[in-house]
SEMARVO-45860 format. One record per residue (C-alpha): residue number from 0; x, y, z; chain. Coordinates in nm, 2 decimals. Layout:
BEGIN
+-----+--------+--------+--------+----+
!   i !      X !      Y !      Z ! ch !
+-----+--------+--------+--------+----+
! NUM !      X !      Y !      Z !  A !
...
+-----+--------+--------+--------+----+
//
This chain:
BEGIN
+-----+--------+--------+--------+----+
!   i !      X !      Y !      Z ! ch !
+-----+--------+--------+--------+----+
!   0 !  11.17 !   8.05 !  12.37 !  A !
!   1 !  11.41 !   8.34 !  12.31 !  A !
!   2 !  11.28 !   8.67 !  12.43 !  A !
!   3 !  11.22 !   8.93 !  12.16 !  A !
!   4 !  11.45 !   9.19 !  12.33 !  A !
!   5 !  11.75 !   8.96 !  12.33 !  A !
!   6 !  12.07 !   9.10 !  12.46 !  A !
!   7 !  12.11 !   9.48 !  12.49 !  A !
!   8 !  12.29 !   9.63 !  12.19 !  A !
!   9 !  12.52 !   9.93 !  12.28 !  A !
!  10 !  12.40 !  10.25 !  12.12 !  A !
!  11 !  12.65 !  10.53 !  12.04 !  A !
!  12 !  12.40 !  10.74 !  11.84 !  A !
!  13 !  12.05 !  10.61 !  11.82 !  A !
!  14 !  11.89 !  10.62 !  11.48 !  A !
!  15 !  11.54 !  10.48 !  11.46 !  A !
!  16 !  11.55 !  10.48 !  11.08 !  A !
!  17 !  11.83 !  10.22 !  11.07 !  A !
!  18 !  11.70 !   9.89 !  10.91 !  A !
!  19 !  11.82 !   9.68 !  11.20 !  A !
!  20 !  11.64 !   9.90 !  11.45 !  A !
!  21 !  11.32 !   9.90 !  11.26 !  A !
!  22 !  11.33 !   9.52 !  11.24 !  A !
!  23 !  11.38 !   9.48 !  11.61 !  A !
!  24 !  11.42 !   9.79 !  11.82 !  A !
!  25 !  11.40 !   9.63 !  12.16 !  A !
!  26 !  11.77 !   9.53 !  12.22 !  A !
!  27 !  11.85 !   9.90 !  12.15 !  A !
!  28 !  11.57 !  10.02 !  12.38 !  A !
!  29 !  11.71 !   9.78 !  12.64 !  A !
!  30 !  12.05 !   9.94 !  12.63 !  A !
!  31 !  11.91 !  10.30 !  12.63 !  A !
!  32 !  11.68 !  10.22 !  12.93 !  A !
!  33 !  11.98 !  10.08 !  13.13 !  A !
!  34 !  12.25 !  10.32 !  13.03 !  A !
!  35 !  12.13 !  10.64 !  12.87 !  A !
!  36 !  11.75 !  10.71 !  12.92 !  A !
!  37 !  11.78 !  11.07 !  12.79 !  A !
!  38 !  12.00 !  11.01 !  12.49 !  A !
!  39 !  12.13 !  11.25 !  12.23 !  A !
!  40 !  12.10 !  11.06 !  11.90 !  A !
!  41 !  12.10 !  11.11 !  11.53 !  A !
!  42 !  12.08 !  11.47 !  11.41 !  A !
!  43 !  12.11 !  11.59 !  11.77 !  A !
!  44 !  11.76 !  11.47 !  11.85 !  A !
!  45 !  11.69 !  11.37 !  12.21 !  A !
!  46 !  11.54 !  11.03 !  12.27 !  A !
!  47 !  11.36 !  10.97 !  12.60 !  A !
!  48 !  11.29 !  10.61 !  12.70 !  A !
!  49 !  11.19 !  10.57 !  13.07 !  A !
!  50 !  10.81 !  10.52 !  13.14 !  A !
!  51 !  10.78 !  10.81 !  13.38 !  A !
!  52 !  10.98 !  11.04 !  13.15 !  A !
!  53 !  10.79 !  10.95 !  12.84 !  A !
!  54 !  10.46 !  11.02 !  13.02 !  A !
!  55 !  10.59 !  11.35 !  13.14 !  A !
!  56 !  10.72 !  11.45 !  12.79 !  A !
!  57 !  10.38 !  11.37 !  12.64 !  A !
!  58 !  10.21 !  11.60 !  12.89 !  A !
!  59 !  10.48 !  11.88 !  12.90 !  A !
!  60 !  10.36 !  12.22 !  12.80 !  A !
!  61 !  10.71 !  12.32 !  12.69 !  A !
!  62 !  10.71 !  12.05 !  12.43 !  A !
!  63 !  10.49 !  12.14 !  12.12 !  A !
!  64 !  10.42 !  12.00 !  11.78 !  A !
!  65 !  10.46 !  12.32 !  11.57 !  A !
!  66 !  10.83 !  12.26 !  11.52 !  A !
!  67 !  10.78 !  11.90 !  11.41 !  A !
!  68 !  10.50 !  12.03 !  11.17 !  A !
!  69 !  10.73 !  12.29 !  11.02 !  A !
!  70 !  11.02 !  12.04 !  10.99 !  A !
!  71 !  10.80 !  11.79 !  10.82 !  A !
!  72 !  10.64 !  12.05 !  10.59 !  A !
!  73 !  10.99 !  12.15 !  10.47 !  A !
!  74 !  11.08 !  11.78 !  10.42 !  A !
!  75 !  10.78 !  11.71 !  10.19 !  A !
!  76 !  10.77 !  12.06 !  10.03 !  A !
!  77 !  10.46 !  12.26 !   9.92 !  A !
!  78 !  10.16 !  12.06 !   9.80 !  A !
!  79 !   9.86 !  11.86 !   9.91 !  A !
!  80 !  10.06 !  11.67 !  10.19 !  A !
!  81 !  10.16 !  11.98 !  10.38 !  A !
!  82 !   9.84 !  12.16 !  10.29 !  A !
!  83 !   9.62 !  11.89 !  10.45 !  A !
!  84 !   9.83 !  11.70 !  10.70 !  A !
!  85 !   9.97 !  12.01 !  10.87 !  A !
!  86 !   9.61 !  12.07 !  10.98 !  A !
!  87 !   9.56 !  11.73 !  11.13 !  A !
!  88 !   9.54 !  11.66 !  11.51 !  A !
!  89 !   9.89 !  11.50 !  11.48 !  A !
!  90 !  10.05 !  11.84 !  11.43 !  A !
!  91 !   9.82 !  12.07 !  11.63 !  A !
!  92 !   9.90 !  12.26 !  11.95 !  A !
!  93 !   9.66 !  12.45 !  12.18 !  A !
!  94 !   9.40 !  12.59 !  12.14 !  A !
!  95 !   9.34 !  12.43 !  11.80 !  A !
!  96 !   9.41 !  12.08 !  11.93 !  A !
!  97 !   9.14 !  12.09 !  12.19 !  A !
!  98 !   8.89 !  12.27 !  11.95 !  A !
!  99 !   8.93 !  12.00 !  11.68 !  A !
! 100 !   8.95 !  11.71 !  11.93 !  A !
! 101 !   8.62 !  11.82 !  12.08 !  A !
! 102 !   8.44 !  11.78 !  11.75 !  A !
! 103 !   8.51 !  11.41 !  11.73 !  A !
! 104 !   8.52 !  11.30 !  12.09 !  A !
! 105 !   8.14 !  11.24 !  12.12 !  A !
! 106 !   8.16 !  10.98 !  11.84 !  A !
! 107 !   8.44 !  10.79 !  12.03 !  A !
! 108 !   8.29 !  10.80 !  12.38 !  A !
! 109 !   8.23 !  10.45 !  12.53 !  A !
! 110 !   7.85 !  10.49 !  12.52 !  A !
! 111 !   7.85 !  10.58 !  12.15 !  A !
! 112 !   8.08 !  10.30 !  12.06 !  A !
! 113 !   7.86 !  10.03 !  12.23 !  A !
! 114 !   7.63 !  10.05 !  11.93 !  A !
! 115 !   7.92 !   9.95 !  11.71 !  A !
! 116 !   7.99 !   9.62 !  11.89 !  A !
! 117 !   7.75 !   9.42 !  11.67 !  A !
! 118 !   7.91 !   9.56 !  11.35 !  A !
! 119 !   8.26 !   9.47 !  11.48 !  A !
! 120 !   8.15 !   9.12 !  11.57 !  A !
! 121 !   7.98 !   9.08 !  11.23 !  A !
! 122 !   8.29 !   9.19 !  11.05 !  A !
! 123 !   8.51 !   8.96 !  11.25 !  A !
! 124 !   8.28 !   8.66 !  11.19 !  A !
! 125 !   8.28 !   8.74 !  10.82 !  A !
! 126 !   8.66 !   8.77 !  10.79 !  A !
! 127 !   8.78 !   8.49 !  11.02 !  A !
! 128 !   8.67 !   8.18 !  10.83 !  A !
! 129 !   8.74 !   7.86 !  11.02 !  A !
! 130 !   8.69 !   7.65 !  10.71 !  A !
! 131 !   8.96 !   7.83 !  10.51 !  A !
! 132 !   9.26 !   7.65 !  10.67 !  A !
! 133 !   9.49 !   7.95 !  10.61 !  A !
! 134 !   9.48 !   8.33 !  10.60 !  A !
! 135 !   9.70 !   8.64 !  10.59 !  A !
! 136 !   9.63 !   8.80 !  10.92 !  A !
! 137 !   9.71 !   9.15 !  10.79 !  A !
! 138 !   9.54 !   9.16 !  10.45 !  A !
! 139 !   9.26 !   8.91 !  10.51 !  A !
! 140 !   9.15 !   9.01 !  10.86 !  A !
! 141 !   9.32 !   9.31 !  11.02 !  A !
! 142 !   9.31 !   9.57 !  10.75 !  A !
! 143 !   8.95 !   9.50 !  10.63 !  A !
! 144 !   8.83 !   9.49 !  10.99 !  A !
! 145 !   9.00 !   9.81 !  11.10 !  A !
! 146 !   8.91 !  10.00 !  10.78 !  A !
! 147 !   8.56 !   9.87 !  10.78 !  A !
! 148 !   8.50 !   9.99 !  11.14 !  A !
! 149 !   8.64 !  10.34 !  11.09 !  A !
! 150 !   8.45 !  10.37 !  10.76 !  A !
! 151 !   8.13 !  10.29 !  10.95 !  A !
! 152 !   8.21 !  10.56 !  11.21 !  A !
! 153 !   8.28 !  10.82 !  10.94 !  A !
! 154 !   8.01 !  10.71 !  10.70 !  A !
! 155 !   8.24 !  10.62 !  10.41 !  A !
! 156 !   8.10 !  10.40 !  10.13 !  A !
! 157 !   8.18 !  10.03 !  10.16 !  A !
! 158 !   8.26 !  10.02 !   9.79 !  A !
! 159 !   8.55 !  10.26 !   9.83 !  A !
! 160 !   8.74 !  10.09 !  10.11 !  A !
! 161 !   9.00 !   9.93 !   9.89 !  A !
! 162 !   9.06 !  10.27 !   9.72 !  A !
! 163 !   9.10 !  10.44 !  10.06 !  A !
! 164 !   9.34 !  10.17 !  10.18 !  A !
! 165 !   9.55 !  10.22 !   9.87 !  A !
! 166 !   9.57 !  10.60 !   9.93 !  A !
! 167 !   9.66 !  10.54 !  10.29 !  A !
! 168 !   9.94 !  10.30 !  10.20 !  A !
! 169 !  10.09 !  10.57 !   9.97 !  A !
! 170 !  10.05 !  10.86 !  10.22 !  A !
! 171 !  10.17 !  10.67 !  10.53 !  A !
! 172 !  10.54 !  10.66 !  10.44 !  A !
! 173 !  10.55 !  11.04 !  10.40 !  A !
! 174 !  10.49 !  11.08 !  10.78 !  A !
! 175 !  10.83 !  10.93 !  10.84 !  A !
! 176 !  11.11 !  11.18 !  10.87 !  A !
! 177 !  11.32 !  10.94 !  10.66 !  A !
! 178 !  11.09 !  10.95 !  10.36 !  A !
! 179 !  11.26 !  10.95 !  10.03 !  A !
! 180 !  11.19 !  11.17 !   9.72 !  A !
! 181 !  11.00 !  10.90 !   9.54 !  A !
! 182 !  10.78 !  10.82 !   9.84 !  A !
! 183 !  10.71 !  11.20 !   9.89 !  A !
! 184 !  10.61 !  11.24 !   9.52 !  A !
! 185 !  10.38 !  10.94 !   9.53 !  A !
! 186 !  10.23 !  11.06 !   9.86 !  A !
! 187 !  10.16 !  11.41 !   9.71 !  A !
! 188 !   9.97 !  11.25 !   9.43 !  A !
! 189 !   9.78 !  11.02 !   9.66 !  A !
! 190 !   9.68 !  11.31 !   9.89 !  A !
! 191 !   9.56 !  11.51 !   9.59 !  A !
! 192 !   9.34 !  11.22 !   9.49 !  A !
! 193 !   9.21 !  11.16 !   9.84 !  A !
! 194 !   9.14 !  11.53 !   9.89 !  A !
! 195 !   8.94 !  11.54 !   9.56 !  A !
! 196 !   8.75 !  11.23 !   9.67 !  A !
! 197 !   8.66 !  11.37 !  10.02 !  A !
! 198 !   8.57 !  11.71 !   9.87 !  A !
! 199 !   8.31 !  11.55 !   9.66 !  A !
! 200 !   8.19 !  11.32 !   9.94 !  A !
! 201 !   8.13 !  11.59 !  10.19 !  A !
! 202 !   7.89 !  11.78 !   9.96 !  A !
! 203 !   7.54 !  11.74 !  10.10 !  A !
! 204 !   7.65 !  11.53 !  10.40 !  A !
! 205 !   7.50 !  11.76 !  10.67 !  A !
! 206 !   7.25 !  11.57 !  10.88 !  A !
! 207 !   7.36 !  11.23 !  10.76 !  A !
! 208 !   7.39 !  11.10 !  11.11 !  A !
! 209 !   7.75 !  10.98 !  11.08 !  A !
! 210 !   8.06 !  11.15 !  11.20 !  A !
! 211 !   8.14 !  11.30 !  10.86 !  A !
! 212 !   7.79 !  11.46 !  10.85 !  A !
! 213 !   7.84 !  11.59 !  11.21 !  A !
! 214 !   8.17 !  11.75 !  11.11 !  A !
! 215 !   8.01 !  11.92 !  10.81 !  A !
! 216 !   7.71 !  12.04 !  11.00 !  A !
! 217 !   7.90 !  12.18 !  11.30 !  A !
! 218 !   8.04 !  12.48 !  11.11 !  A !
! 219 !   8.33 !  12.55 !  11.35 !  A !
! 220 !   8.58 !  12.37 !  11.13 !  A !
! 221 !   8.69 !  12.48 !  10.78 !  A !
! 222 !   8.65 !  12.25 !  10.48 !  A !
! 223 !   9.03 !  12.19 !  10.49 !  A !
! 224 !   9.01 !  12.11 !  10.87 !  A !
! 225 !   8.72 !  11.86 !  10.81 !  A !
! 226 !   8.92 !  11.69 !  10.53 !  A !
! 227 !   9.23 !  11.69 !  10.76 !  A !
! 228 !   9.03 !  11.54 !  11.04 !  A !
! 229 !   8.89 !  11.26 !  10.82 !  A !
! 230 !   9.24 !  11.18 !  10.69 !  A !
! 231 !   9.36 !  11.16 !  11.04 !  A !
! 232 !   9.09 !  10.92 !  11.15 !  A !
! 233 !   9.12 !  10.71 !  10.83 !  A !
! 234 !   9.49 !  10.67 !  10.88 !  A !
! 235 !   9.51 !  10.64 !  11.26 !  A !
! 236 !   9.19 !  10.45 !  11.28 !  A !
! 237 !   9.30 !  10.16 !  11.06 !  A !
! 238 !   9.68 !  10.16 !  11.02 !  A !
! 239 !   9.75 !  10.14 !  11.40 !  A !
! 240 !   9.49 !   9.88 !  11.46 !  A !
! 241 !   9.60 !   9.67 !  11.16 !  A !
! 242 !   9.96 !   9.67 !  11.28 !  A !
! 243 !   9.86 !   9.60 !  11.64 !  A !
! 244 !   9.66 !   9.29 !  11.54 !  A !
! 245 !   9.96 !   9.16 !  11.35 !  A !
! 246 !  10.20 !   9.24 !  11.64 !  A !
! 247 !   9.97 !   9.06 !  11.88 !  A !
! 248 !   9.95 !   8.75 !  11.66 !  A !
! 249 !  10.33 !   8.74 !  11.63 !  A !
! 250 !  10.36 !   8.76 !  12.01 !  A !
! 251 !  10.12 !   8.47 !  12.06 !  A !
! 252 !  10.30 !   8.27 !  11.78 !  A !
! 253 !  10.63 !   8.32 !  11.96 !  A !
! 254 !  10.48 !   8.23 !  12.30 !  A !
! 255 !  10.26 !   7.92 !  12.23 !  A !
! 256 !  10.20 !   7.86 !  12.60 !  A !
! 257 !  10.03 !   8.20 !  12.62 !  A !
! 258 !   9.81 !   8.12 !  12.32 !  A !
! 259 !   9.71 !   7.79 !  12.49 !  A !
! 260 !   9.63 !   7.98 !  12.80 !  A !
! 261 !   9.40 !   8.22 !  12.61 !  A !
! 262 !   9.22 !   7.93 !  12.45 !  A !
! 263 !   9.16 !   7.77 !  12.79 !  A !
! 264 !   9.07 !   8.10 !  12.95 !  A !
! 265 !   8.92 !   8.35 !  12.69 !  A !
! 266 !   8.81 !   8.58 !  12.97 !  A !
! 267 !   9.18 !   8.68 !  12.99 !  A !
! 268 !   9.16 !   8.85 !  12.64 !  A !
! 269 !   9.10 !   9.21 !  12.77 !  A !
! 270 !   9.42 !   9.17 !  12.98 !  A !
! 271 !   9.60 !   9.01 !  12.69 !  A !
! 272 !   9.51 !   9.30 !  12.47 !  A !
! 273 !   9.68 !   9.54 !  12.72 !  A !
! 274 !   9.98 !   9.31 !  12.73 !  A !
! 275 !  10.00 !   9.31 !  12.35 !  A !
! 276 !   9.99 !   9.69 !  12.34 !  A !
! 277 !  10.27 !   9.70 !  12.60 !  A !
! 278 !  10.49 !   9.42 !  12.46 !  A !
! 279 !  10.50 !   9.53 !  12.09 !  A !
! 280 !  10.31 !   9.85 !  12.02 !  A !
! 281 !  10.21 !   9.95 !  11.67 !  A !
! 282 !  10.30 !  10.31 !  11.77 !  A !
! 283 !  10.66 !  10.33 !  11.88 !  A !
! 284 !  10.72 !  10.70 !  11.92 !  A !
! 285 !  10.60 !  11.06 !  11.93 !  A !
! 286 !  10.79 !  11.37 !  11.85 !  A !
! 287 !  10.79 !  11.72 !  12.00 !  A !
! 288 !  10.99 !  12.05 !  12.00 !  A !
! 289 !  11.10 !  12.24 !  12.30 !  A !
! 290 !  10.98 !  12.60 !  12.34 !  A !
! 291 !  11.19 !  12.65 !  12.66 !  A !
! 292 !  11.48 !  12.47 !  12.82 !  A !
! 293 !  11.40 !  12.15 !  13.01 !  A !
! 294 !  11.60 !  11.96 !  13.27 !  A !
! 295 !  11.56 !  11.58 !  13.26 !  A !
! 296 !  11.77 !  11.33 !  13.45 !  A !
! 297 !  12.06 !  11.57 !  13.47 !  A !
! 298 !  12.06 !  11.66 !  13.10 !  A !
! 299 !  11.97 !  12.01 !  12.97 !  A !
! 300 !  11.75 !  12.00 !  12.67 !  A !
! 301 !  11.75 !  12.34 !  12.50 !  A !
! 302 !  11.48 !  12.55 !  12.34 !  A !
! 303 !  11.42 !  12.46 !  11.98 !  A !
! 304 !  11.56 !  12.10 !  12.01 !  A !
! 305 !  11.36 !  11.80 !  11.90 !  A !
! 306 !  11.25 !  11.54 !  12.16 !  A !
! 307 !  11.12 !  11.19 !  12.07 !  A !
! 308 !  10.92 !  11.00 !  12.33 !  A !
! 309 !  10.99 !  10.63 !  12.28 !  A !
! 310 !  10.67 !  10.47 !  12.39 !  A !
! 311 !  10.79 !  10.14 !  12.27 !  A !
! 312 !  11.08 !  10.16 !  12.51 !  A !
! 313 !  10.88 !  10.30 !  12.79 !  A !
! 314 !  10.65 !   9.99 !  12.77 !  A !
! 315 !  10.96 !   9.77 !  12.84 !  A !
! 316 !  11.09 !   9.99 !  13.13 !  A !
! 317 !  11.21 !   9.75 !  13.41 !  A !
! 318 !  11.14 !  10.03 !  13.67 !  A !
! 319 !  10.77 !  10.02 !  13.57 !  A !
! 320 !  10.72 !   9.65 !  13.47 !  A !
! 321 !  10.84 !   9.34 !  13.64 !  A !
! 322 !  11.03 !   9.12 !  13.39 !  A !
! 323 !  10.94 !   9.36 !  13.10 !  A !
! 324 !  11.07 !   9.14 !  12.82 !  A !
! 325 !  10.84 !   8.85 !  12.92 !  A !
! 326 !  10.50 !   8.83 !  12.73 !  A !
! 327 !  10.24 !   8.75 !  12.99 !  A !
! 328 !   9.87 !   8.76 !  12.92 !  A !
! 329 !   9.79 !   8.73 !  13.29 !  A !
! 330 !   9.97 !   9.06 !  13.36 !  A !
! 331 !   9.74 !   9.31 !  13.52 !  A !
! 332 !   9.75 !   9.69 !  13.58 !  A !
! 333 !   9.96 !   9.74 !  13.27 !  A !
! 334 !   9.86 !  10.09 !  13.15 !  A !
! 335 !  10.08 !  10.10 !  12.84 !  A !
! 336 !  10.17 !  10.43 !  12.68 !  A !
! 337 !  10.09 !  10.30 !  12.33 !  A !
! 338 !   9.79 !  10.54 !  12.29 !  A !
! 339 !   9.98 !  10.84 !  12.44 !  A !
! 340 !   9.89 !  11.02 !  12.76 !  A !
! 341 !   9.70 !  11.31 !  12.90 !  A !
! 342 !   9.54 !  11.55 !  12.64 !  A !
! 343 !   9.73 !  11.36 !  12.37 !  A !
! 344 !   9.57 !  11.03 !  12.45 !  A !
! 345 !   9.44 !  10.88 !  12.13 !  A !
! 346 !   9.07 !  10.96 !  12.07 !  A !
! 347 !   9.02 !  10.61 !  11.92 !  A !
! 348 !   9.17 !  10.41 !  12.21 !  A !
! 349 !   8.84 !  10.26 !  12.33 !  A !
! 350 !   8.74 !  10.17 !  11.97 !  A !
! 351 !   9.08 !  10.01 !  11.91 !  A !
! 352 !   9.05 !   9.79 !  12.22 !  A !
! 353 !   8.70 !   9.68 !  12.12 !  A !
! 354 !   8.84 !   9.57 !  11.78 !  A !
! 355 !   9.14 !   9.40 !  11.92 !  A !
! 356 !   8.94 !   9.20 !  12.18 !  A !
! 357 !   8.69 !   9.09 !  11.91 !  A !
! 358 !   8.95 !   8.97 !  11.66 !  A !
! 359 !   9.15 !   8.78 !  11.92 !  A !
! 360 !   8.84 !   8.61 !  12.06 !  A !
! 361 !   8.79 !   8.47 !  11.71 !  A !
! 362 !   9.16 !   8.40 !  11.63 !  A !
! 363 !   9.23 !   8.20 !  11.95 !  A !
! 364 !   8.94 !   7.97 !  11.85 !  A !
! 365 !   9.12 !   7.86 !  11.53 !  A !
! 366 !   9.27 !   7.52 !  11.61 !  A !
! 367 !   9.64 !   7.46 !  11.59 !  A !
! 368 !   9.73 !   7.77 !  11.41 !  A !
! 369 !  10.09 !   7.86 !  11.34 !  A !
! 370 !  10.29 !   8.10 !  11.12 !  A !
! 371 !  10.38 !   7.97 !  10.77 !  A !
! 372 !  10.68 !   8.19 !  10.75 !  A !
! 373 !  10.98 !   8.21 !  10.98 !  A !
! 374 !  10.95 !   8.54 !  11.18 !  A !
! 375 !  11.29 !   8.64 !  11.05 !  A !
! 376 !  11.15 !   8.63 !  10.70 !  A !
! 377 !  10.87 !   8.88 !  10.77 !  A !
! 378 !  10.90 !   9.22 !  10.62 !  A !
! 379 !  10.83 !   9.52 !  10.84 !  A !
! 380 !  10.71 !   9.85 !  10.71 !  A !
! 381 !  10.97 !  10.12 !  10.70 !  A !
! 382 !  10.88 !  10.37 !  10.97 !  A !
! 383 !  11.03 !  10.54 !  11.26 !  A !
! 384 !  10.69 !  10.60 !  11.42 !  A !
! 385 !  10.49 !  10.29 !  11.34 !  A !
! 386 !  10.57 !   9.92 !  11.37 !  A !
! 387 !  10.40 !   9.63 !  11.18 !  A !
! 388 !  10.46 !   9.36 !  10.93 !  A !
! 389 !  10.33 !   9.39 !  10.57 !  A !
! 390 !  10.20 !   9.03 !  10.56 !  A !
! 391 !  10.14 !   8.76 !  10.82 !  A !
! 392 !  10.03 !   8.42 !  10.68 !  A !
! 393 !   9.91 !   8.16 !  10.92 !  A !
! 394 !   9.77 !   7.80 !  10.87 !  A !
! 395 !   9.53 !   7.61 !  11.09 !  A !
! 396 !   9.32 !   7.30 !  11.09 !  A !
! 397 !   9.02 !   7.37 !  10.88 !  A !
! 398 !   8.67 !   7.32 !  11.03 !  A !
! 399 !   8.36 !   7.23 !  10.84 !  A !
! 400 !   8.16 !   7.52 !  10.98 !  A !
! 401 !   8.20 !   7.83 !  11.18 !  A !
! 402 !   8.23 !   7.76 !  11.55 !  A !
! 403 !   8.02 !   7.94 !  11.80 !  A !
! 404 !   8.17 !   8.14 !  12.09 !  A !
+-----+--------+--------+--------+----+
//
């Protein structure tokens, strides 16, 4: 089986928006890791690829989000997008980042999430139908599972989930620095609709017992900040999990011996989830701006310059991982950077792992499943930050009834 990374492709000026990079970034990462781990790429942006450097960049006080927020706000122009998304956790520095993060952390603590496990298992059992014989992993399983779970946490009505998904799909492309005018205009309209929806929804939600009610009752966040927080959790809570499920299925399809191993030894699934996060992360990068000069591997990065931490590359760093381009579900002690690091570690990381483990426990039980499309025919979403396919059809031997674990 040919490894996903293939042969290193020389990089003169790395551009993550290039279609060939978005389809398969790993040969380019491979070259950067070996030859230019602190690389001056497109538009003078610095791209950092080594594991230790990426972890340091994500924790570095001299690297902030304000410049990225301002750059992005200029890109999309005035309107609902910049008015709401500029207030999200994605674009906040201290002290606002810690203040807003503290509002939602209790809902995502491991103890609080344990009560969600039965709902996650119920959704997985409902969505993964062994009698169907075929399914689209993305649209039939991953997206309804991820959106259903984050909706349960927030307290969003079940009947509105398809509507929320549609808004998210229209808003998501605007987070990409390569977004075009048409995508921005459509995203502005979608954000206006979503804002109106959430404004109506939060009326009278105090004391409802869900996270949305808690945010409304707390009083330390403005209405705009509450809406921004909900938008962040909707998008991050289902888009990244949806894509990671798809990426994990693709990895198993490309490595059938690993799939067979999981079928024989399902207790390996927690380690397999970590390997999926490492091998092909749904979050590939995170951007910052320097507020002071920084020396890194003999390069001087100047104040005001933009720095992109390539988590997808760091997760393939040969200085951190033995045989990094090999997908190995028995690999232990992985600690991928897919969820960030330090204070920027994703608040929903524990929840995402619970969802991933539950869905792969169900998927590996489907007999003889395989992709019904050649991997080269699959269409990836256009994004410099996120990685995932738009559809992922598989077929399997149908069973007469649902199997038990």
